[in-house]
N, C-alpha and C positions, 0 to 999 in steps of 0.2 A: 518384458524391457525397464530398464531401469530407470527411474525417474529423471536422471541427469541425462540418458539417451532419448527420451520421449521429448524432452523440453527441446533438445537440440534439434532433433528431426522435426520437429512443428515450427522451429524457428527458422529452418530451411526451406520448408514447406511454404509457409505461408508468412514472410517476416512482417508485415504492414499488420497482419491478426494478431500475432504473438506481440506485437510493439505496441498495441491500444492499451492492455491492461498493466504492462510496464509502466505507461506514462502517467498513468491514476495512479498507481502507486506513488511515481514520483514526488506527483503533484501534492498527494496527500503527508507525503513525509516530510514536504517543505513548508506546507503548512504547521504542521504538528512540531517544526522546527521553530516556526516562528512565533508561534505561542507559547512554547516555553523558554524561546529567548525575553520576551515581553514579562510574560508570567513566571519566573522559576520556582514559586512557591509549588509544594502537592498539593494535590485534589484531595480535600479534605471528604467531600463526601459524594457518592457514585449514585448515579440515579438509574434503576434500571431500566427504564425506557429509553435512556441515552445510551445506554452499550455498542448497541449496533451501529450508531450513525456513520462513525468515521467508515466504515465497511461500505 
């Protein structure tokens, strides 16, 4: 089954369960947007221990 069909099927089967990760991504994108607005300069250093935090 193609991924978009599976996604649509999962949405129809249990809408609330499907929306939980969607809302989490939406919240994270809002936070990332606010951070970029307040600090528009690029990150100068990436720390390996911090890479997975936003996930």
